[in-house]
N, C-alpha and C positions, 0 to 999 in steps of 0.2 A: 727391539727398542733400537731408539734411533742412537748412530752415535755423535757422541760430541764433541763439537769441534773445538780444539787446543787453542788459546786464547795465548798472542804476543804480547809481552810488556805494554806495547803501546795499545794494546785493548785493553788492558788494564788500567791503564795512565788517563784513557779516554775516558772510561767509568769514574774515577775516581774525581775525573775533573770536572763531571758533570751535579757530583754533591761539595766538594772539598773547596775549601779557600786554597791561595795557590801556597799557602806558607804550609801548607797541609803533604797538597802534590808533592812539592819537593821533599818533602820529609820520605813520602812513600818511593819516589825518585831513589834518593840518597839509600834507601833500605837496597831496593834491585839490585843497584851497583855494584854493594857492598858486598851481597850473596852471589853477583854473578863474578866477580873476582876467585871471594874463597871454592866458588866450586866449579873454574874453569877448568880443570883436568878430568874431573867426575863425569862416570856415564852409568846411567840406570841397566837395570837388565834386557830391556827393548834394545841397548847399542844409544840409546840418543844420549842428547848432552843434561847431565843433571840438574841443571839452571831452568829446562822446563817445568819439572817437578814441583817446585816453589812458586815458578810465575800460575802456574794452575791454583796453587792454593789463593794463594793472594784475590786470584781471581775469581776465585767464588767466596772469596770474604769482600769484594768489593761489589759483589750482585747483589749481595747482601744489606748491602749499604755499612758496613762498620765501619767505628772509629780510626782515624791513623792508625793508630798504636798496634789494632786486632791486625789490620792487613802488612802494617810491616811484619808484624811476628809472623806472617803466612810468610814472607820473603827470606826469615831469615829462620825459620822456625828447626830448622834441620845441620845448622852453621857449629854450634858447640860439640854437637854428635859427630859427624859427620869430615871437618875441617879443623884446622889448627887454629880458629878461632877462638875466645875464650868469650865465656860469660862474662869478664869486667871490660873486653873488649866494648862487647855490643851497649853495657853499662854507660860506658864512657862518652859514644858517638852516639846513642841511640835515647839514653837515658832510665830511669829504674823500673819504667812500671812497662815498656819492651821487654828490657831483660826477663823479669819476672814472669812474662809471658811465654818467652822461650824457655826458659827455665821449667815451666813446668809442664811443657810440651816436651822438654829433651827427656823430664824423669817419666812421664806416662811412656814415651818410646821406647821404654828400657822393660817396659813391665814385660811378660813373658805369659803365653795365655796358656790355661791347659784346662780340657772340659773336666777332671775334678771340681767339687764341690771347697776344696781345700783352695786351689789356684782362683779358682770362682771368683771366691771372697775377697779374698787378696787385690783380685786386680780391681774390682766393685768399689773395696777400702781406697784405693789409690785415686781411680778417678772418682771416685766420689769426695774425696779429702781437697784435690788438686782443683773442682767446681767450685767446695765454699771458701778456697783461696780468691780466686778473679772466675768467675764462669768465661770469660773470653780465654780461657786456657782449654777449656773444655770445645768450645767453638771453633778453634783452631784444628782440634783435635780430632773436630768430624769432619772436617774441611780438607784435612790430610789425607782420612780414610776413604773419604770419598774420591778422591785423584789418583788415591793408590786401587780403591775397587775397579775403578774406568781402565786402568793400565795391567790388572788382571791376569790376562790371558798370556804376559809373557813369563809367568811363571810355571811350574810345573803342579802336574794336577793336584798330588798330594795338599800341595802348599795353598795351589788356591780352594781346596775345600776347608784346609785349617781357619784359614783369613776370611774366609767368607762364612765361616760357623762361629767364629769369634764376634763378627761382625753382627749377625744376626742377634745373638743374645747379651752380646754388651751394647756396641754403639748404636744400634737403629732403636733399642729401648728408649738410650738417655735423650735421641734425638723429639725422639714422640714425645718423651717428659718434659723438653724443655719446650716441646710445640715447635720444631724448626720442622716441620713437614717437607718442606721441598729438597732436603737433605734425607729425611727418614726414607722417604717412598723411594729414592732413586739408589738409598744403600741396600733396601731390601729388596727391590728387582732384583738387581745383582748379582746379591748373595745366591737366589732363588736359583739364577742362570747357572752357575755350577754347583750348587747340591742339590737340584734336579733339573739338569736341562730337557728332561723328555716333558716333565709337564710345563716346564717355561714357555717352551719352545713351542708347545701345542694349545696354550695359551695363547701364544703372539697368533700362532695360527688362523685360531678362533676365532682372535679380536678383529684381523686383519681380513678373514674373508668376507663379512659382510661391512666393512667399513662405509665403503660407499654409500649403503642402504642407512647406516648408520647416521652419516655425516647429511645425509638429504632429510631423515627424519627432526633432527637436531639445527638443523636452518628454519624446518617447516614450525617446529615448536617455538622457538626464537621470536621468530614473527607473531603468532599467534598470541605469545607473552606479549610482548612488546601493542601490541589490540588493548588486551585484556587491562595493562597500568595508563595506557594513554590519559585515560579522564585524570590523575591521582596527582597530575603537578608533582612529580618527585623532580625536576628538576635536571640541569644538562650533562650532569655528572651521573646518569644511572647506566649502567655495564649489564647488559645480558651476552653472555656465550656460554658455548658445551665445554663442557667439564673432562676432561681423561680421565679414564680408570687406570687405574696402577696394577701390575701385573701381578705384584704378589696380593694385593685384596683380595683381588677374583680367586687367586689358587687357596685365599686362608676362608674364603668363602664355601669353596666346590670342597676342601676338605673337614673343616670343623662342621658345618651347615648339613654337611652330606648333600650337594647342592649339584645336577649340571649345570653345564655353561649357560645351559638356554632360560635358565629360572632363577639368575642371577638380574634381579630388576638396577642396579643402580649403577647395569652399565649405560644406561641412557639418562644421562643426566646434565641439568643446565642452572648455571649459578647467576645469582643477582645482586648486582653491588650497589646499594643507596648510601645519601648522604647523612643517615639519622639513623636512630634506634625505631621510631616513629614511624619510619618508612618502610622499615625492614614488617614493621607488622601490618600496614596499607598492603603492600604490596602481597602477601601471604594470604589479607581477606578476596582479594582479588583472584589472586588463584585460585582458593576456595570455591569462590564465587559461580568460576567459570569450568570447572573440572571439583570430581568427587574424589578426597582424598581417601588412599586404603587407611582401611582399621590397624590402627596401631604402630604405622608408620612415620608421623609425626614428632619430632623431636624440637624442645627448643632449648638450646646449649644457651641461648641467650640470656632467659631467667636464670639459670643453672650453666653456667662455665664449665669444660670442664678442667680434669685438678693441672693442666699445660696451659692453661686461658684463652683455650679455644670458644669463639664464641658466635653461632649460626645459627638460623632456623634450618630444620629437616624436614621437608615431607614428601612422599612418594605418591602422585596424584595417576588419575589414570586418563592419559591424555589422547594428542589423538588417533586417531584409528583404534581406539580401544588397548593400546599401550602403556604397561607401567612406564613413569617416566619422573625420576627424582629433581627435586625441586631445591635449590640452596639459597639461602638471603640472607646476605648481611650486608654491615657499611664496610666502607674503605679503609676505617682503622682496622676494625674487626678481620678483613682482608689480609691485610700488613704483620698480624697477630696470625692467625692462621700459616701463612707461610711463613715466618719468621721465625716465629714464638718468639723468645727469650732473646734471641738477634735481635729483635726490634725495637730492642730498650736500650740496648746500645748501640742502635743507629746513627748517623752524623747527622746533626737537623742544624741548620742554621750556621755553619763555619765553625760548630762547638762541638765538642767530645760532651753527650747529655750522661754517659753513663749512668746506671738504674735507680731512678727517682727513688726516696726513701715510703713514700707512701704509698698507695696501692698499687703500682709497679715493683716494688720490692716481692707481693706477695708469689709472684710467679715463679718466686727460687722457694716455695715453698719446699717442693721435690728436697735440696741441699738437705733445710732443715731436718725434715723427716727422717732422711735418709741418717746423719749426722746422729738423728737420737736413737733410733734405734741400733746402731753401731752402740755405743754407748750401752741398749740395756741390754744387748742379746750375752748370752751365757757362751758359746760356741757357735763355728763357724755355722754348724746346719742350722742353726736358730737365726742368725743373720743371712743365709744365702735365702732361707724359706720366708723370713720377712718381707726381704726385696721382692721377689715374687710376688706374693700373697699382698701385702701392704703398698709397695709402692710404686710396682708396673700394673699391678691385677687390673680390672673392671673394677669403675667405680660406680656408685650409686649415690644421691642428693636428698637428706631428707634435710625438715625443718627444724627447730625449735620453738617455743610457742609466740618466741618475742621475731620468728621471721628470720632467726640467721640461718646462714645454710652449711651444713656441715655434711664434709667429703666423706666416705669409708668405701673401704674397698664391696664388693659385691657378696654379700653371703651373712654382713654384719648383722649383728642383733642389737637390742638396747644396752649388751651390759660393752660393748664396743661404743658404744654412740657415747655413752656414760664418762669411759676415759677417753675418749678419745674430747672431750668439753675439757674434761678437769680430774687428775687423779683423785680429788677427795669427792667428787660428785660419782664417781664409779662405787667406791669403799660406801660409798652411804646409800648407795642406790637399795631401794627395798621395793620397786616395783616401776612400770612404766605403763603410756597410755600414749595409744599409736590411733590418731582422726578421731578424737574424744573418747576411746574404748578400751579398758582395759587389756591387757595382751599379756600372754605369758613371757619368764624372760629368753626363752628359745627362739622367740618370731624373729621372721627373717625384713627386715627393714627395705621396703622398697620404694623404689623413685618417688620423691615428690608426697612420702609421708610426711604425717607433724606430728613428731616423737614432743612424749613431756616424761619426761625421766624424775621420778617419785625419789622424794630423799627424804631420810630421815636422820639428824642430830646424834638421836639414842640407837643408832644402827648398832650392833655388834661387828661389821666388817663381812668383809668377803667371806663364802663358806669355799670347800675344796670342791664344789658340785658346779662353782663356777668355769672352772677348768672346762666342761664339759659343754660351757653355754656361753663361750666366746670364740669367736673365729678369727681374731688380729694376734699378730704376738705382740703390740701394744698394750691389746688388755692382759693377756695371758701373763707379759714383764710384770706389769703395772701389780698384778694380785699375788704374782711369786714373791713381788718384795715386799709384800702387805705381808706376809704371812714370814719371812727372815726375818722381816725387825721386832714383829711383836710374841712372835713365838720361839726367838730364841734358846731361850733353857729350857722349853720342855722338848724343841728338837733335840737340843744338847742330849736330855736322858734317855728321848726317844732313840736315838742314834745306837749310843751305848747299850742301852739293852738289846737292840737287833742284833748289834756287834755280838753280845755274847750269847744270845740264842743261837746267834751260828757257831758258834764254835766250839759249844756242849754239843750240837747236834752233830758235827764232826765230829766227837770224842774229844775234844783238847777241853783243858782245864783256864776259864777267861783270867782266874785271878795272877795264876804264871803268866800268862802271854800279856795280859793289858796293862803291864806297869807305865808309868807316864811317860818316861826314857824312847821304851817302843812306838806309845802313841806317839807320840812326836816325830819318831824318825820314821814312821811309817805314814803320817800328814805330809811332813816335807817331800816323799816318795809319792805322795799322791796329789802333790801341787799345793795344797793350804798351807797359809799363814801358821796356824798352829791347829791341834788336835781337838778345842773346842769348835774352829769351823769346821771341818772333816762330819765330824760326829753330828752337824745340825745340819750338815748338807746329807747324810746318810738319816736324818731324823725325816728331812724335808722330802727325800724323794728323790736327789739327784743322784745320788750313790748308789750302786746296787753294791749290799751286804755282804755276797759272798765274793766280791772285787776285793774289799777292803780285809774278807777273813785270810785270802790267800796269801795276802800279803804279809796277814800277820806270820802265819804259819810258812812262810817257804821254805826257810830254814831247815825245819821244824822237818818238810815232807822231800825236802833235796838231802838231808843224810839218811833220811828213812829210805831211798830211793840208792845211797850208795850203798848202802848197810845192804839191801835186799839182792844188790848186784852182784856183791861181793860173796855172800851168801852161797848165790847160786852157782857161782865161778868156783868156789872151793867145792861145793855138790859133784858140780861134774868132773873137777881134776881126782875126788876120791873115789867116782866110780869108774874112771880112763884109771886107775891106777889097781883096780881088782881086777882089771881083764887082761887078756895078754897081749902083751903090748905086739900091735903089727910091725912091719919091716917096712923099710921106708916106701918102697913101691903100694906097698900095698893102704897103707896112711896118705897117700896122695890120691889113688884111686878113689878112697872111702871119702876126702876130703872135695872131689868131683863127683858124689853121686849125687850132691840135690844141688842147683842152682837156686833154691830161691833159700840156701844158705842155712838149712836144718838137716841135722846129721837124724840117719835111724841107727839107734843101737843093733850091733850084731848083725846087719845085713846089707851088703854092698850092692851098689848098681839099681836100685830101687829107684822107681820114677817117685817124684815127693811131690804135693800139690798142697799147697795154702789154699784153705777153703773161703768160698766166698762170702759165707752163710755169719764168718764171725770175721774174718779176715784176722788173722794172728799178726803180731809185727816183734821185729828184735826185743825183747825185755819181757813180753806173754810169758807166763809159761804154757807149756802146751803138752797137748797129749796125740797121736796120732793110731788111727786105725787102718788097718788092710779093706781096702775096698776091689770089689772085682773086674778087673780089665783095666783101671785105673794109677797102680800102686798104691802109695800110703799118703792117705787124707789128714791132714795138721790142723785142727784147731784150738781154741786157747782152752783151758780146763773147764773155764763156767758155761762154753757151750752147751743147750741140749743137744746136739748132735752126740755130743760126745757119752753123755749122760743114756739115751738111747740107744748108744752103739751096745756102750757096757751090760745094759738090760737086755739086748738084744742077743747077744753072745758076741760078737763081733770080736775078730781076732786086734785087739788093743795089743800095741806095740811101744816102747820108750822112745819120745825122739827129745833133742834140747838143741838149741845155736849155737851154730859154730860157733858166730861172735855176736856174742849179745847186744853190743853195740851199733849192729848191722852192719853189711858187706854192700848194701847198695841204697838208691837217696829215696827209692819212691815203691815202699810197702805200700799198697790199699789200708787207709782207717776209713772203718765208718762213723760219722758225726753226726748227731739232733742238737739243735739249737734250738731250746724254747724261748719266747718272748712277748712283749707288747709289739702289736706290729704299726711300731711307729715309721713317718717318715726320714729315710735314710737309714733304718736301719739295716737293710740288706749290703746297704752300701758299708755299712760300718764293720760286716760281720765277714764281707770279701775281702774288706783293706787290713783286719788285723788277721786273715790267713795268712793272706799274701807277703803280710811284714814276715811270717815265719817258714815259709814253703812257697817254692815255684810250682808244685804239683799241687791243682785244683783241677780234680777228674772229672768230678761231676755236682753241680746243686740243684737243690728243686726248693719250692716253697707253698706252704699250702696256708691259707687264714681261716679262722672258724668265724661264728658268728659272735662271739665276743671278742672281738677283733684281737685273737692269740695266733700268734705265727709258729708256725716250726718250718726250720729249713733244717731240711738234709741235705750232708756237705759226704764225696768223698776226696779224701787227700792222699798224697804222696809222703808219706815220713820216714826216716829213717831207724829210728826207735822208737820207743812206748818213752822215752824223756824228751825228748821232740814233742809228741805229741801232747804231753801231758801240759808244755808251755806252753802251744797254742791252746791247749782247753783253758789254762788261765788264764791267756789273754783274752779269750770270747767272754769268760764268767765277767769278766773285768767294765764291760761295756754295757752301759745302760739301759736298761729295759730287756734283759736277758736273764731270767731267772733262770732257765736250765741248760745245762751243756753236758751230755754225757753220750760213751760209743752205747753203737748197738747192735744188736745179731738179727742179720737178715731172716 
């Protein structure tokens, strides 16, 4: 990738002077001088004066032809955080709008990225809320991030990878969704350079190795295209030029489509920019008349724009020399939108700050509205993150209503997804669907260009629970859930109570004794519900696992029982010792050293003791031992089948007990099996729950059966049986976990 030349303040002033009036140029100049004074004694990691960074950020914004307020914010974006100047100073000197943009960018700068779902969700929320207040906050942040990526080589390798990963997962997708491709492509290329330098430089080498041949081919193609469209009278403003291919785009196609470099057709591309939409289609006709188009490679983004407002005609033809050549055709305004996206709507024109027009241009910001709506509808972090990835940043399909309206949906959507996209009530009253005039099942996958007619009935009973398996978008799933919560609340409350009563009875408890009004309200508060009715409604609806709530009701009883059991065990051990001849101090010390596993063998000294791997006993378990040939005493849990087999085979059984029932070390191995429904994020929830209670996660394996049920096998290190029970209780509280048990191998 070619190195970007750093701009000077004079360069920035020259750029803004080309499109701003004198008053606004002076405002930008004032912002520069304020930043220069504020940052005068500061330096970056590279050792260069800090003011160079604000100059580059302002330059990036000026090249986007942003309004004066945004360019000024580029100069001032680090002032509040890194200098003694305050937000009030900026408001007094530059006005409330610039102060608001700087404040938003300062708050975004305090977000610390971590690659787990909780932190990712929090990061997205803060970024998107900032966007909803004023989109210019995010545009300044993207310019700030772009220059930081350009100078990333001055940081440690671990920081380079962390920042690049953050850029690729958060900032590049936002730049793409806002249509600012001029920033998006560079962010992606720079991120790949640090995350996978081997592939990055390999692709650079492959692209450069035949660069001269490609340039010659493109030049020849442009001459032939100019000749082909010469008779169309498209006017003097027609531009035809070669389009550069971006490194990350090549890498993604090689990875996702399993292609070799030589199989990527659109490395060779020509762009035609004309004055009107009519000219776009006229040029397309001339191209297809002279060269044969490749099947399946034509896309009309003018009739059906992308979600970020992108419009263009794409076609791949068998060009000169029989080689594939991609051709893009668009108007000058479409090109501006394609390069600068939503920034183009803030572009400064005719000496005035346009802002975003309230009619069609405001639709370009639908992504912000979508995300805020998704945030309010999501029940938790996982749901919000999955919605972001699947509904907002996913590939899209475009379908038509019978009236010709275009509906945009994530790829893989069906009729019910489209119904809920149109309106909640349309979704709730759907009875069927027609696609291109033919009745289709509700699990039909909508394709680009389908005409979808949603059939509804006012007498419809509403959604059924089967619909959860027929929708793919979070929006539709949330709307169906809302319907059941609103319409079946009383039924869910009764069903939830019945489920809990059954759980308690099966575990040997009395529901009438435990489920008092006071206890129900106490448990509801512990589970973060406003009332016991809300908790029971969630149980009945399926949002909560009955086992987890049962464990909350019985926690005190089980804790007391465990304490009583331990006291009884200690008393029995003490009584046994009193019946034996008391050893002298030296013998007692020798006996205590007999087992490094914390197990004492009655009446035997200096005998090798080994905890069996089949049942993995831990302090607090009732245990038995038997003498093996050449391997000392093998210690098992009382319920282990191998102990029963040893007794049956006449092996020499010995009495053993724990020297300390609370455990002498922290990593006795325990084997667990977790069974549940294989939803997205279940394994992460299981691992997070275990890691909250022990730092010894020694192994984990999982398998999924044909019914989407998952079995997760864990080996963890614990101190004693009490700690293990707490870990198992935590696992049982995880939604969609049905069984948690210790296993014998």
